[in-house]
C-alpha positions, 0 to 999 in steps of 0.5 A: 500499500505504501508503494502505491501511495508513493508512486501515486504521489510521484506521478502527481508531482510529475504532472503538476511539474509538467503543467507548471512548466508548460504554463511558464513556456506559454508565458515566455512565448507571450513575452517573446511575441510582444518583442518580435511580432512587429505586424501584430498577427499573433505569430512569429514570422521567420523574419521576425524570429531571425531578427532577434538573433546575432547568430542567423545560422543557429536561428535558422536551424531552430526555426526549421525544427520548431516550425512544425507545419513548415508554414514559415510562422512560429505559433504558441503551440509550436513553440510550446511543443518544441520547448517541452520536447527538449525538456523530455530529451534531457 
């Protein structure tokens, strides 16, 4: 019984931790959007994204990986997925 309680507690902690992380990542995207979304369309274009990096090659590689549907824009959902997936790989 004790093992079940410990397992359930650890599982609950992991869920809360993941939810909190996602909440933080969403806030980071919103902050990034405020700084980069020059045309105020609610998403970050490739040009807007590249404009914030000195290392354009690095930025280009990241954008390619993160733009899930390859439409040239980085949406909140794509950003959150990319960052959360990076956390899972560690």
